[in-house]
ModelCIF file with pLDDT and N, C-alpha, C, O atoms, coordinates in Angstrom:
data_MODEL
#
_entry.id   MODEL 
#
_entity.id                         1 
_entity.type                       polymer 
_entity.pdbx_number_of_molecules   1 
#
_entity_poly.entity_id                      1 
_entity_poly.type                           'polypeptide(L)' 
_entity_poly.nstd_linkage                   no 
_entity_poly.nstd_monomer                   no 
_entity_poly.pdbx_seq_one_letter_code       MQIEIKTLHGNLFVVEDPNYNAATLADALNDTTNRKTVFAIGNIVLNQSAMVP 
_entity_poly.pdbx_seq_one_letter_code_can   MQIEIKTLHGNLFVVEDPNYNAATLADALNDTTNRKTVFAIGNIVLNQSAMVP 
_entity_poly.pdbx_strand_id                 A 
#
loop_
_entity_poly_seq.entity_id 
_entity_poly_seq.num 
_entity_poly_seq.mon_id 
_entity_poly_seq.hetero 
1 1  MET n 
1 2  GLN n 
1 3  ILE n 
1 4  GLU n 
1 5  ILE n 
1 6  LYS n 
1 7  THR n 
1 8  LEU n 
1 9  HIS n 
1 10 GLY n 
1 11 ASN n 
1 12 LEU n 
1 13 PHE n 
1 14 VAL n 
1 15 VAL n 
1 16 GLU n 
1 17 ASP n 
1 18 PRO n 
1 19 ASN n 
1 20 TYR n 
1 21 ASN n 
1 22 ALA n 
1 23 ALA n 
1 24 THR n 
1 25 LEU n 
1 26 ALA n 
1 27 ASP n 
1 28 ALA n 
1 29 LEU n 
1 30 ASN n 
1 31 ASP n 
1 32 THR n 
1 33 THR n 
1 34 ASN n 
1 35 ARG n 
1 36 LYS n 
1 37 THR n 
1 38 VAL n 
1 39 PHE n 
1 40 ALA n 
1 41 ILE n 
1 42 GLY n 
1 43 ASN n 
1 44 ILE n 
1 45 VAL n 
1 46 LEU n 
1 47 ASN n 
1 48 GLN n 
1 49 SER n 
1 50 ALA n 
1 51 MET n 
1 52 VAL n 
1 53 PRO n 
#
_struct_asym.id          A 
_struct_asym.entity_id   1 
#
loop_
_ma_qa_metric.id 
_ma_qa_metric.mode 
_ma_qa_metric.name 
_ma_qa_metric.software_group_id 
_ma_qa_metric.type 
1 global pLDDT . pLDDT 
2 local  pLDDT . pLDDT 
#
_ma_qa_metric_global.metric_id      1 
_ma_qa_metric_global.metric_value   83.96 
_ma_qa_metric_global.model_id       1 
_ma_qa_metric_global.ordinal_id     1 
#
loop_
_ma_qa_metric_local.label_asym_id 
_ma_qa_metric_local.label_comp_id 
_ma_qa_metric_local.label_seq_id 
_ma_qa_metric_local.metric_id 
_ma_qa_metric_local.metric_value 
_ma_qa_metric_local.model_id 
_ma_qa_metric_local.ordinal_id 
A MET 1  2 88.00 1 1  
A GLN 2  2 90.00 1 2  
A ILE 3  2 87.00 1 3  
A GLU 4  2 87.00 1 4  
A ILE 5  2 84.00 1 5  
A LYS 6  2 83.00 1 6  
A THR 7  2 79.00 1 7  
A LEU 8  2 78.00 1 8  
A HIS 9  2 83.00 1 9  
A GLY 10 2 85.00 1 10 
A ASN 11 2 86.00 1 11 
A LEU 12 2 89.00 1 12 
A PHE 13 2 89.00 1 13 
A VAL 14 2 91.00 1 14 
A VAL 15 2 90.00 1 15 
A GLU 16 2 92.00 1 16 
A ASP 17 2 90.00 1 17 
A PRO 18 2 93.00 1 18 
A ASN 19 2 92.00 1 19 
A TYR 20 2 90.00 1 20 
A ASN 21 2 93.00 1 21 
A ALA 22 2 91.00 1 22 
A ALA 23 2 93.00 1 23 
A THR 24 2 93.00 1 24 
A LEU 25 2 89.00 1 25 
A ALA 26 2 91.00 1 26 
A ASP 27 2 91.00 1 27 
A ALA 28 2 89.00 1 28 
A LEU 29 2 86.00 1 29 
A ASN 30 2 89.00 1 30 
A ASP 31 2 86.00 1 31 
A THR 32 2 78.00 1 32 
A THR 33 2 72.00 1 33 
A ASN 34 2 79.00 1 34 
A ARG 35 2 80.00 1 35 
A LYS 36 2 83.00 1 36 
A THR 37 2 87.00 1 37 
A VAL 38 2 86.00 1 38 
A PHE 39 2 86.00 1 39 
A ALA 40 2 87.00 1 40 
A ILE 41 2 83.00 1 41 
A GLY 42 2 84.00 1 42 
A ASN 43 2 85.00 1 43 
A ILE 44 2 84.00 1 44 
A VAL 45 2 85.00 1 45 
A LEU 46 2 82.00 1 46 
A ASN 47 2 83.00 1 47 
A GLN 48 2 78.00 1 48 
A SER 49 2 75.00 1 49 
A ALA 50 2 65.00 1 50 
A MET 51 2 60.00 1 51 
A VAL 52 2 56.00 1 52 
A PRO 53 2 55.00 1 53 
#
loop_
_atom_site.group_PDB 
_atom_site.id 
_atom_site.type_symbol 
_atom_site.label_atom_id 
_atom_site.label_alt_id 
_atom_site.label_comp_id 
_atom_site.label_asym_id 
_atom_site.label_entity_id 
_atom_site.label_seq_id 
_atom_site.pdbx_PDB_ins_code 
_atom_site.Cartn_x 
_atom_site.Cartn_y 
_atom_site.Cartn_z 
_atom_site.occupancy 
_atom_site.B_iso_or_equiv 
_atom_site.pdbx_formal_charge 
_atom_site.auth_seq_id 
_atom_site.auth_comp_id 
_atom_site.auth_asym_id 
_atom_site.auth_atom_id 
_atom_site.pdbx_PDB_model_num 
ATOM 1   N N  . MET A 1 1  ? -155.411 81.187 38.435 1.00 88.00 ? 1  MET A N  1 
ATOM 2   C CA . MET A 1 1  ? -155.799 81.518 37.062 1.00 88.00 ? 1  MET A CA 1 
ATOM 3   C C  . MET A 1 1  ? -157.411 81.914 37.202 1.00 88.00 ? 1  MET A C  1 
ATOM 4   O O  . MET A 1 1  ? -158.098 81.305 38.021 1.00 88.00 ? 1  MET A O  1 
ATOM 5   N N  . GLN A 1 2  ? -157.835 82.685 36.587 1.00 90.00 ? 2  GLN A N  1 
ATOM 6   C CA . GLN A 1 2  ? -159.049 82.608 36.160 1.00 90.00 ? 2  GLN A CA 1 
ATOM 7   C C  . GLN A 1 2  ? -159.564 82.126 34.852 1.00 90.00 ? 2  GLN A C  1 
ATOM 8   O O  . GLN A 1 2  ? -159.159 82.578 33.781 1.00 90.00 ? 2  GLN A O  1 
ATOM 9   N N  . ILE A 1 3  ? -160.454 81.213 34.960 1.00 87.00 ? 3  ILE A N  1 
ATOM 10  C CA . ILE A 1 3  ? -160.841 80.041 33.651 1.00 87.00 ? 3  ILE A CA 1 
ATOM 11  C C  . ILE A 1 3  ? -162.395 80.713 33.629 1.00 87.00 ? 3  ILE A C  1 
ATOM 12  O O  . ILE A 1 3  ? -163.094 81.002 34.600 1.00 87.00 ? 3  ILE A O  1 
ATOM 13  N N  . GLU A 1 4  ? -162.679 80.854 32.273 1.00 87.00 ? 4  GLU A N  1 
ATOM 14  C CA . GLU A 1 4  ? -163.860 81.155 31.560 1.00 87.00 ? 4  GLU A CA 1 
ATOM 15  C C  . GLU A 1 4  ? -164.300 79.552 30.976 1.00 87.00 ? 4  GLU A C  1 
ATOM 16  O O  . GLU A 1 4  ? -163.557 78.928 30.218 1.00 87.00 ? 4  GLU A O  1 
ATOM 17  N N  . ILE A 1 5  ? -165.545 79.050 31.435 1.00 84.00 ? 5  ILE A N  1 
ATOM 18  C CA . ILE A 1 5  ? -165.997 77.916 30.648 1.00 84.00 ? 5  ILE A CA 1 
ATOM 19  C C  . ILE A 1 5  ? -167.187 78.080 30.101 1.00 84.00 ? 5  ILE A C  1 
ATOM 20  O O  . ILE A 1 5  ? -168.148 78.215 30.857 1.00 84.00 ? 5  ILE A O  1 
ATOM 21  N N  . LYS A 1 6  ? -167.367 78.101 28.758 1.00 83.00 ? 6  LYS A N  1 
ATOM 22  C CA . LYS A 1 6  ? -168.392 78.038 27.817 1.00 83.00 ? 6  LYS A CA 1 
ATOM 23  C C  . LYS A 1 6  ? -168.906 76.900 27.444 1.00 83.00 ? 6  LYS A C  1 
ATOM 24  O O  . LYS A 1 6  ? -168.204 76.128 26.791 1.00 83.00 ? 6  LYS A O  1 
ATOM 25  N N  . THR A 1 7  ? -170.406 76.517 27.826 1.00 79.00 ? 7  THR A N  1 
ATOM 26  C CA . THR A 1 7  ? -171.006 75.476 27.281 1.00 79.00 ? 7  THR A CA 1 
ATOM 27  C C  . THR A 1 7  ? -171.350 75.491 25.686 1.00 79.00 ? 7  THR A C  1 
ATOM 28  O O  . THR A 1 7  ? -170.993 76.375 24.907 1.00 79.00 ? 7  THR A O  1 
ATOM 29  N N  . LEU A 1 8  ? -171.962 74.568 25.425 1.00 78.00 ? 8  LEU A N  1 
ATOM 30  C CA . LEU A 1 8  ? -172.535 74.472 23.750 1.00 78.00 ? 8  LEU A CA 1 
ATOM 31  C C  . LEU A 1 8  ? -174.078 75.177 24.092 1.00 78.00 ? 8  LEU A C  1 
ATOM 32  O O  . LEU A 1 8  ? -174.695 75.479 23.070 1.00 78.00 ? 8  LEU A O  1 
ATOM 33  N N  . HIS A 1 9  ? -174.654 75.425 25.162 1.00 83.00 ? 9  HIS A N  1 
ATOM 34  C CA . HIS A 1 9  ? -175.902 76.008 25.461 1.00 83.00 ? 9  HIS A CA 1 
ATOM 35  C C  . HIS A 1 9  ? -175.660 77.503 25.417 1.00 83.00 ? 9  HIS A C  1 
ATOM 36  O O  . HIS A 1 9  ? -176.525 78.284 25.022 1.00 83.00 ? 9  HIS A O  1 
ATOM 37  N N  . GLY A 1 10 ? -174.673 77.813 25.761 1.00 85.00 ? 10 GLY A N  1 
ATOM 38  C CA . GLY A 1 10 ? -174.288 79.440 26.043 1.00 85.00 ? 10 GLY A CA 1 
ATOM 39  C C  . GLY A 1 10 ? -174.037 80.016 27.216 1.00 85.00 ? 10 GLY A C  1 
ATOM 40  O O  . GLY A 1 10 ? -173.924 81.192 27.562 1.00 85.00 ? 10 GLY A O  1 
ATOM 41  N N  . ASN A 1 11 ? -173.955 78.805 27.876 1.00 86.00 ? 11 ASN A N  1 
ATOM 42  C CA . ASN A 1 11 ? -173.710 79.174 29.500 1.00 86.00 ? 11 ASN A CA 1 
ATOM 43  C C  . ASN A 1 11 ? -172.206 79.707 29.847 1.00 86.00 ? 11 ASN A C  1 
ATOM 44  O O  . ASN A 1 11 ? -171.290 79.073 29.323 1.00 86.00 ? 11 ASN A O  1 
ATOM 45  N N  . LEU A 1 12 ? -171.902 80.692 30.591 1.00 89.00 ? 12 LEU A N  1 
ATOM 46  C CA . LEU A 1 12 ? -170.767 81.031 30.870 1.00 89.00 ? 12 LEU A CA 1 
ATOM 47  C C  . LEU A 1 12 ? -170.305 80.889 32.324 1.00 89.00 ? 12 LEU A C  1 
ATOM 48  O O  . LEU A 1 12 ? -170.864 81.628 33.135 1.00 89.00 ? 12 LEU A O  1 
ATOM 49  N N  . PHE A 1 13 ? -169.399 80.077 32.757 1.00 89.00 ? 13 PHE A N  1 
ATOM 50  C CA . PHE A 1 13 ? -169.000 80.226 34.262 1.00 89.00 ? 13 PHE A CA 1 
ATOM 51  C C  . PHE A 1 13 ? -167.491 80.758 34.269 1.00 89.00 ? 13 PHE A C  1 
ATOM 52  O O  . PHE A 1 13 ? -166.708 80.507 33.353 1.00 89.00 ? 13 PHE A O  1 
ATOM 53  N N  . VAL A 1 14 ? -167.184 81.464 35.318 1.00 91.00 ? 14 VAL A N  1 
ATOM 54  C CA . VAL A 1 14 ? -166.031 81.666 35.659 1.00 91.00 ? 14 VAL A CA 1 
ATOM 55  C C  . VAL A 1 14 ? -165.191 81.260 36.974 1.00 91.00 ? 14 VAL A C  1 
ATOM 56  O O  . VAL A 1 14 ? -165.419 81.785 38.064 1.00 91.00 ? 14 VAL A O  1 
ATOM 57  N N  . VAL A 1 15 ? -164.444 80.523 36.825 1.00 90.00 ? 15 VAL A N  1 
ATOM 58  C CA . VAL A 1 15 ? -163.852 80.204 37.972 1.00 90.00 ? 15 VAL A CA 1 
ATOM 59  C C  . VAL A 1 15 ? -162.315 80.529 38.485 1.00 90.00 ? 15 VAL A C  1 
ATOM 60  O O  . VAL A 1 15 ? -161.479 80.780 37.616 1.00 90.00 ? 15 VAL A O  1 
ATOM 61  N N  . GLU A 1 16 ? -161.994 80.531 39.617 1.00 92.00 ? 16 GLU A N  1 
ATOM 62  C CA . GLU A 1 16 ? -160.391 80.690 39.910 1.00 92.00 ? 16 GLU A CA 1 
ATOM 63  C C  . GLU A 1 16 ? -159.902 79.499 40.208 1.00 92.00 ? 16 GLU A C  1 
ATOM 64  O O  . GLU A 1 16 ? -160.447 78.841 41.094 1.00 92.00 ? 16 GLU A O  1 
ATOM 65  N N  . ASP A 1 17 ? -158.865 79.042 39.571 1.00 90.00 ? 17 ASP A N  1 
ATOM 66  C CA . ASP A 1 17 ? -158.083 77.818 40.031 1.00 90.00 ? 17 ASP A CA 1 
ATOM 67  C C  . ASP A 1 17 ? -156.512 78.061 39.781 1.00 90.00 ? 17 ASP A C  1 
ATOM 68  O O  . ASP A 1 17 ? -155.922 78.112 38.702 1.00 90.00 ? 17 ASP A O  1 
ATOM 69  N N  . PRO A 1 18 ? -155.978 78.205 41.151 1.00 93.00 ? 18 PRO A N  1 
ATOM 70  C CA . PRO A 1 18 ? -154.502 78.508 41.140 1.00 93.00 ? 18 PRO A CA 1 
ATOM 71  C C  . PRO A 1 18 ? -153.626 77.482 40.522 1.00 93.00 ? 18 PRO A C  1 
ATOM 72  O O  . PRO A 1 18 ? -152.473 77.686 40.141 1.00 93.00 ? 18 PRO A O  1 
ATOM 73  N N  . ASN A 1 19 ? -154.380 76.180 40.445 1.00 92.00 ? 19 ASN A N  1 
ATOM 74  C CA . ASN A 1 19 ? -153.365 74.765 39.970 1.00 92.00 ? 19 ASN A CA 1 
ATOM 75  C C  . ASN A 1 19 ? -153.913 74.458 38.508 1.00 92.00 ? 19 ASN A C  1 
ATOM 76  O O  . ASN A 1 19 ? -153.817 73.277 38.176 1.00 92.00 ? 19 ASN A O  1 
ATOM 77  N N  . TYR A 1 20 ? -154.413 75.240 37.679 1.00 90.00 ? 20 TYR A N  1 
ATOM 78  C CA . TYR A 1 20 ? -154.935 75.113 36.784 1.00 90.00 ? 20 TYR A CA 1 
ATOM 79  C C  . TYR A 1 20 ? -153.933 74.874 35.773 1.00 90.00 ? 20 TYR A C  1 
ATOM 80  O O  . TYR A 1 20 ? -153.083 75.757 35.654 1.00 90.00 ? 20 TYR A O  1 
ATOM 81  N N  . ASN A 1 21 ? -153.832 73.586 34.813 1.00 93.00 ? 21 ASN A N  1 
ATOM 82  C CA . ASN A 1 21 ? -152.974 73.208 34.021 1.00 93.00 ? 21 ASN A CA 1 
ATOM 83  C C  . ASN A 1 21 ? -153.965 72.310 32.715 1.00 93.00 ? 21 ASN A C  1 
ATOM 84  O O  . ASN A 1 21 ? -154.601 71.265 32.851 1.00 93.00 ? 21 ASN A O  1 
ATOM 85  N N  . ALA A 1 22 ? -153.797 73.147 31.511 1.00 91.00 ? 22 ALA A N  1 
ATOM 86  C CA . ALA A 1 22 ? -154.550 72.767 30.110 1.00 91.00 ? 22 ALA A CA 1 
ATOM 87  C C  . ALA A 1 22 ? -154.151 71.447 30.020 1.00 91.00 ? 22 ALA A C  1 
ATOM 88  O O  . ALA A 1 22 ? -155.066 70.628 29.945 1.00 91.00 ? 22 ALA A O  1 
ATOM 89  N N  . ALA A 1 23 ? -153.074 71.054 30.009 1.00 93.00 ? 23 ALA A N  1 
ATOM 90  C CA . ALA A 1 23 ? -152.700 69.636 29.489 1.00 93.00 ? 23 ALA A CA 1 
ATOM 91  C C  . ALA A 1 23 ? -153.034 68.721 30.334 1.00 93.00 ? 23 ALA A C  1 
ATOM 92  O O  . ALA A 1 23 ? -153.478 67.695 29.818 1.00 93.00 ? 23 ALA A O  1 
ATOM 93  N N  . THR A 1 24 ? -152.943 68.757 31.926 1.00 93.00 ? 24 THR A N  1 
ATOM 94  C CA . THR A 1 24 ? -153.679 67.876 32.755 1.00 93.00 ? 24 THR A CA 1 
ATOM 95  C C  . THR A 1 24 ? -155.284 67.763 32.708 1.00 93.00 ? 24 THR A C  1 
ATOM 96  O O  . THR A 1 24 ? -155.914 66.719 32.878 1.00 93.00 ? 24 THR A O  1 
ATOM 97  N N  . LEU A 1 25 ? -155.798 68.968 32.458 1.00 89.00 ? 25 LEU A N  1 
ATOM 98  C CA . LEU A 1 25 ? -157.251 68.739 32.214 1.00 89.00 ? 25 LEU A CA 1 
ATOM 99  C C  . LEU A 1 25 ? -157.844 68.095 31.193 1.00 89.00 ? 25 LEU A C  1 
ATOM 100 O O  . LEU A 1 25 ? -158.894 67.466 31.320 1.00 89.00 ? 25 LEU A O  1 
ATOM 101 N N  . ALA A 1 26 ? -156.986 68.257 29.760 1.00 91.00 ? 26 ALA A N  1 
ATOM 102 C CA . ALA A 1 26 ? -157.312 67.713 28.652 1.00 91.00 ? 26 ALA A CA 1 
ATOM 103 C C  . ALA A 1 26 ? -157.128 66.241 28.919 1.00 91.00 ? 26 ALA A C  1 
ATOM 104 O O  . ALA A 1 26 ? -158.038 65.441 28.701 1.00 91.00 ? 26 ALA A O  1 
ATOM 105 N N  . ASP A 1 27 ? -155.660 65.792 29.505 1.00 91.00 ? 27 ASP A N  1 
ATOM 106 C CA . ASP A 1 27 ? -155.716 64.106 29.620 1.00 91.00 ? 27 ASP A CA 1 
ATOM 107 C C  . ASP A 1 27 ? -156.822 63.692 30.571 1.00 91.00 ? 27 ASP A C  1 
ATOM 108 O O  . ASP A 1 27 ? -157.290 62.577 30.339 1.00 91.00 ? 27 ASP A O  1 
ATOM 109 N N  . ALA A 1 28 ? -157.313 64.329 31.548 1.00 89.00 ? 28 ALA A N  1 
ATOM 110 C CA . ALA A 1 28 ? -158.404 63.864 32.146 1.00 89.00 ? 28 ALA A CA 1 
ATOM 111 C C  . ALA A 1 28 ? -159.442 63.750 31.764 1.00 89.00 ? 28 ALA A C  1 
ATOM 112 O O  . ALA A 1 28 ? -160.146 62.784 32.060 1.00 89.00 ? 28 ALA A O  1 
ATOM 113 N N  . LEU A 1 29 ? -159.854 64.805 30.928 1.00 86.00 ? 29 LEU A N  1 
ATOM 114 C CA . LEU A 1 29 ? -161.127 64.631 30.088 1.00 86.00 ? 29 LEU A CA 1 
ATOM 115 C C  . LEU A 1 29 ? -161.260 63.528 29.179 1.00 86.00 ? 29 LEU A C  1 
ATOM 116 O O  . LEU A 1 29 ? -162.322 62.906 29.154 1.00 86.00 ? 29 LEU A O  1 
ATOM 117 N N  . ASN A 1 30 ? -160.034 63.127 28.219 1.00 89.00 ? 30 ASN A N  1 
ATOM 118 C CA . ASN A 1 30 ? -159.885 62.349 27.385 1.00 89.00 ? 30 ASN A CA 1 
ATOM 119 C C  . ASN A 1 30 ? -159.897 60.889 28.348 1.00 89.00 ? 30 ASN A C  1 
ATOM 120 O O  . ASN A 1 30 ? -160.652 59.999 27.956 1.00 89.00 ? 30 ASN A O  1 
ATOM 121 N N  . ASP A 1 31 ? -159.247 60.691 29.332 1.00 86.00 ? 31 ASP A N  1 
ATOM 122 C CA . ASP A 1 31 ? -159.457 59.400 30.246 1.00 86.00 ? 31 ASP A CA 1 
ATOM 123 C C  . ASP A 1 31 ? -160.666 59.038 30.383 1.00 86.00 ? 31 ASP A C  1 
ATOM 124 O O  . ASP A 1 31 ? -160.954 57.872 30.111 1.00 86.00 ? 31 ASP A O  1 
ATOM 125 N N  . THR A 1 32 ? -161.654 59.931 30.832 1.00 78.00 ? 32 THR A N  1 
ATOM 126 C CA . THR A 1 32 ? -163.062 59.659 31.002 1.00 78.00 ? 32 THR A CA 1 
ATOM 127 C C  . THR A 1 32 ? -163.839 59.321 30.022 1.00 78.00 ? 32 THR A C  1 
ATOM 128 O O  . THR A 1 32 ? -164.851 58.645 30.208 1.00 78.00 ? 32 THR A O  1 
ATOM 129 N N  . THR A 1 33 ? -163.391 59.829 28.638 1.00 72.00 ? 33 THR A N  1 
ATOM 130 C CA . THR A 1 33 ? -164.221 59.157 27.278 1.00 72.00 ? 33 THR A CA 1 
ATOM 131 C C  . THR A 1 33 ? -163.432 58.352 26.897 1.00 72.00 ? 33 THR A C  1 
ATOM 132 O O  . THR A 1 33 ? -163.802 58.042 25.765 1.00 72.00 ? 33 THR A O  1 
ATOM 133 N N  . ASN A 1 34 ? -162.469 57.762 27.176 1.00 79.00 ? 34 ASN A N  1 
ATOM 134 C CA . ASN A 1 34 ? -161.783 56.621 26.748 1.00 79.00 ? 34 ASN A CA 1 
ATOM 135 C C  . ASN A 1 34 ? -161.249 56.950 24.943 1.00 79.00 ? 34 ASN A C  1 
ATOM 136 O O  . ASN A 1 34 ? -160.906 56.066 24.157 1.00 79.00 ? 34 ASN A O  1 
ATOM 137 N N  . ARG A 1 35 ? -161.309 58.335 24.661 1.00 80.00 ? 35 ARG A N  1 
ATOM 138 C CA . ARG A 1 35 ? -161.162 58.542 23.667 1.00 80.00 ? 35 ARG A CA 1 
ATOM 139 C C  . ARG A 1 35 ? -160.415 59.986 23.433 1.00 80.00 ? 35 ARG A C  1 
ATOM 140 O O  . ARG A 1 35 ? -160.861 60.900 24.127 1.00 80.00 ? 35 ARG A O  1 
ATOM 141 N N  . LYS A 1 36 ? -159.525 60.250 22.699 1.00 83.00 ? 36 LYS A N  1 
ATOM 142 C CA . LYS A 1 36 ? -159.117 61.856 22.724 1.00 83.00 ? 36 LYS A CA 1 
ATOM 143 C C  . LYS A 1 36 ? -160.159 62.760 21.761 1.00 83.00 ? 36 LYS A C  1 
ATOM 144 O O  . LYS A 1 36 ? -160.307 62.673 20.543 1.00 83.00 ? 36 LYS A O  1 
ATOM 145 N N  . THR A 1 37 ? -160.842 63.673 22.729 1.00 87.00 ? 37 THR A N  1 
ATOM 146 C CA . THR A 1 37 ? -161.795 64.442 22.307 1.00 87.00 ? 37 THR A CA 1 
ATOM 147 C C  . THR A 1 37 ? -161.465 65.794 22.268 1.00 87.00 ? 37 THR A C  1 
ATOM 148 O O  . THR A 1 37 ? -161.941 66.617 21.486 1.00 87.00 ? 37 THR A O  1 
ATOM 149 N N  . VAL A 1 38 ? -160.506 66.031 23.274 1.00 86.00 ? 38 VAL A N  1 
ATOM 150 C CA . VAL A 1 38 ? -159.818 67.400 23.742 1.00 86.00 ? 38 VAL A CA 1 
ATOM 151 C C  . VAL A 1 38 ? -158.368 67.499 23.522 1.00 86.00 ? 38 VAL A C  1 
ATOM 152 O O  . VAL A 1 38 ? -157.707 66.470 23.385 1.00 86.00 ? 38 VAL A O  1 
ATOM 153 N N  . PHE A 1 39 ? -157.780 68.762 23.474 1.00 86.00 ? 39 PHE A N  1 
ATOM 154 C CA . PHE A 1 39 ? -156.579 68.583 23.326 1.00 86.00 ? 39 PHE A CA 1 
ATOM 155 C C  . PHE A 1 39 ? -155.866 69.952 23.897 1.00 86.00 ? 39 PHE A C  1 
ATOM 156 O O  . PHE A 1 39 ? -156.764 70.761 24.128 1.00 86.00 ? 39 PHE A O  1 
ATOM 157 N N  . ALA A 1 40 ? -154.778 70.414 24.159 1.00 87.00 ? 40 ALA A N  1 
ATOM 158 C CA . ALA A 1 40 ? -154.331 71.686 25.110 1.00 87.00 ? 40 ALA A CA 1 
ATOM 159 C C  . ALA A 1 40 ? -153.421 72.284 24.033 1.00 87.00 ? 40 ALA A C  1 
ATOM 160 O O  . ALA A 1 40 ? -152.736 71.627 23.248 1.00 87.00 ? 40 ALA A O  1 
ATOM 161 N N  . ILE A 1 41 ? -153.500 73.541 24.096 1.00 83.00 ? 41 ILE A N  1 
ATOM 162 C CA . ILE A 1 41 ? -152.656 74.515 23.380 1.00 83.00 ? 41 ILE A CA 1 
ATOM 163 C C  . ILE A 1 41 ? -152.386 75.365 24.391 1.00 83.00 ? 41 ILE A C  1 
ATOM 164 O O  . ILE A 1 41 ? -153.379 75.867 24.917 1.00 83.00 ? 41 ILE A O  1 
ATOM 165 N N  . GLY A 1 42 ? -150.922 75.789 24.978 1.00 84.00 ? 42 GLY A N  1 
ATOM 166 C CA . GLY A 1 42 ? -150.738 76.696 25.904 1.00 84.00 ? 42 GLY A CA 1 
ATOM 167 C C  . GLY A 1 42 ? -151.869 76.409 27.125 1.00 84.00 ? 42 GLY A C  1 
ATOM 168 O O  . GLY A 1 42 ? -151.949 75.314 27.682 1.00 84.00 ? 42 GLY A O  1 
ATOM 169 N N  . ASN A 1 43 ? -152.585 77.365 27.400 1.00 85.00 ? 43 ASN A N  1 
ATOM 170 C CA . ASN A 1 43 ? -153.446 77.429 28.528 1.00 85.00 ? 43 ASN A CA 1 
ATOM 171 C C  . ASN A 1 43 ? -154.986 76.929 28.236 1.00 85.00 ? 43 ASN A C  1 
ATOM 172 O O  . ASN A 1 43 ? -155.866 76.764 29.080 1.00 85.00 ? 43 ASN A O  1 
ATOM 173 N N  . ILE A 1 44 ? -155.066 76.751 26.946 1.00 84.00 ? 44 ILE A N  1 
ATOM 174 C CA . ILE A 1 44 ? -156.518 76.561 26.457 1.00 84.00 ? 44 ILE A CA 1 
ATOM 175 C C  . ILE A 1 44 ? -156.748 75.164 25.989 1.00 84.00 ? 44 ILE A C  1 
ATOM 176 O O  . ILE A 1 44 ? -155.961 74.473 25.342 1.00 84.00 ? 44 ILE A O  1 
ATOM 177 N N  . VAL A 1 45 ? -158.011 74.829 26.435 1.00 85.00 ? 45 VAL A N  1 
ATOM 178 C CA . VAL A 1 45 ? -158.467 73.308 26.177 1.00 85.00 ? 45 VAL A CA 1 
ATOM 179 C C  . VAL A 1 45 ? -159.581 73.528 25.221 1.00 85.00 ? 45 VAL A C  1 
ATOM 180 O O  . VAL A 1 45 ? -160.483 74.356 25.342 1.00 85.00 ? 45 VAL A O  1 
ATOM 181 N N  . LEU A 1 46 ? -159.397 72.657 24.226 1.00 82.00 ? 46 LEU A N  1 
ATOM 182 C CA . LEU A 1 46 ? -160.045 72.864 22.664 1.00 82.00 ? 46 LEU A CA 1 
ATOM 183 C C  . LEU A 1 46 ? -160.880 71.382 22.846 1.00 82.00 ? 46 LEU A C  1 
ATOM 184 O O  . LEU A 1 46 ? -160.520 70.431 23.541 1.00 82.00 ? 46 LEU A O  1 
ATOM 185 N N  . ASN A 1 47 ? -162.084 71.486 22.018 1.00 83.00 ? 47 ASN A N  1 
ATOM 186 C CA . ASN A 1 47 ? -162.962 70.126 21.667 1.00 83.00 ? 47 ASN A CA 1 
ATOM 187 C C  . ASN A 1 47 ? -162.523 70.081 19.987 1.00 83.00 ? 47 ASN A C  1 
ATOM 188 O O  . ASN A 1 47 ? -162.486 71.011 19.181 1.00 83.00 ? 47 ASN A O  1 
ATOM 189 N N  . GLN A 1 48 ? -162.239 68.764 19.821 1.00 78.00 ? 48 GLN A N  1 
ATOM 190 C CA . GLN A 1 48 ? -161.667 68.550 18.532 1.00 78.00 ? 48 GLN A CA 1 
ATOM 191 C C  . GLN A 1 48 ? -162.983 68.782 17.668 1.00 78.00 ? 48 GLN A C  1 
ATOM 192 O O  . GLN A 1 48 ? -162.895 69.290 16.550 1.00 78.00 ? 48 GLN A O  1 
ATOM 193 N N  . SER A 1 49 ? -163.998 68.465 18.118 1.00 75.00 ? 49 SER A N  1 
ATOM 194 C CA . SER A 1 49 ? -165.085 68.415 17.111 1.00 75.00 ? 49 SER A CA 1 
ATOM 195 C C  . SER A 1 49 ? -165.732 69.874 16.790 1.00 75.00 ? 49 SER A C  1 
ATOM 196 O O  . SER A 1 49 ? -166.586 69.990 15.910 1.00 75.00 ? 49 SER A O  1 
ATOM 197 N N  . ALA A 1 50 ? -165.252 71.027 17.593 1.00 65.00 ? 50 ALA A N  1 
ATOM 198 C CA . ALA A 1 50 ? -165.587 72.089 17.284 1.00 65.00 ? 50 ALA A CA 1 
ATOM 199 C C  . ALA A 1 50 ? -164.263 72.927 16.393 1.00 65.00 ? 50 ALA A C  1 
ATOM 200 O O  . ALA A 1 50 ? -164.264 74.097 16.008 1.00 65.00 ? 50 ALA A O  1 
ATOM 201 N N  . MET A 1 51 ? -163.400 72.101 16.265 1.00 60.00 ? 51 MET A N  1 
ATOM 202 C CA . MET A 1 51 ? -162.557 72.591 15.202 1.00 60.00 ? 51 MET A CA 1 
ATOM 203 C C  . MET A 1 51 ? -162.895 72.534 13.649 1.00 60.00 ? 51 MET A C  1 
ATOM 204 O O  . MET A 1 51 ? -163.335 71.513 13.121 1.00 60.00 ? 51 MET A O  1 
ATOM 205 N N  . VAL A 1 52 ? -162.651 73.723 12.958 1.00 56.00 ? 52 VAL A N  1 
ATOM 206 C CA . VAL A 1 52 ? -162.860 73.802 11.712 1.00 56.00 ? 52 VAL A CA 1 
ATOM 207 C C  . VAL A 1 52 ? -161.787 72.782 10.846 1.00 56.00 ? 52 VAL A C  1 
ATOM 208 O O  . VAL A 1 52 ? -160.608 72.642 11.172 1.00 56.00 ? 52 VAL A O  1 
ATOM 209 N N  . PRO A 1 53 ? -162.350 72.184 9.825  1.00 55.00 ? 53 PRO A N  1 
ATOM 210 C CA . PRO A 1 53 ? -161.647 71.037 9.132  1.00 55.00 ? 53 PRO A CA 1 
ATOM 211 C C  . PRO A 1 53 ? -160.565 71.577 8.159  1.00 55.00 ? 53 PRO A C  1 
ATOM 212 O O  . PRO A 1 53 ? -159.882 70.793 7.499  1.00 55.00 ? 53 PRO A O  1 
#
């Protein structure tokens, strides 16, 4: 799967990962921070702070 990674600074990275799984990535990122900061919907990982209340 081709993945686009956009940073807060506006950088865009495109990577290819045949084993990509959004839920697995979200879990790994949350484990690193010891709090729930991101979540997965389908193949998309979203940062909770970027969501509109």
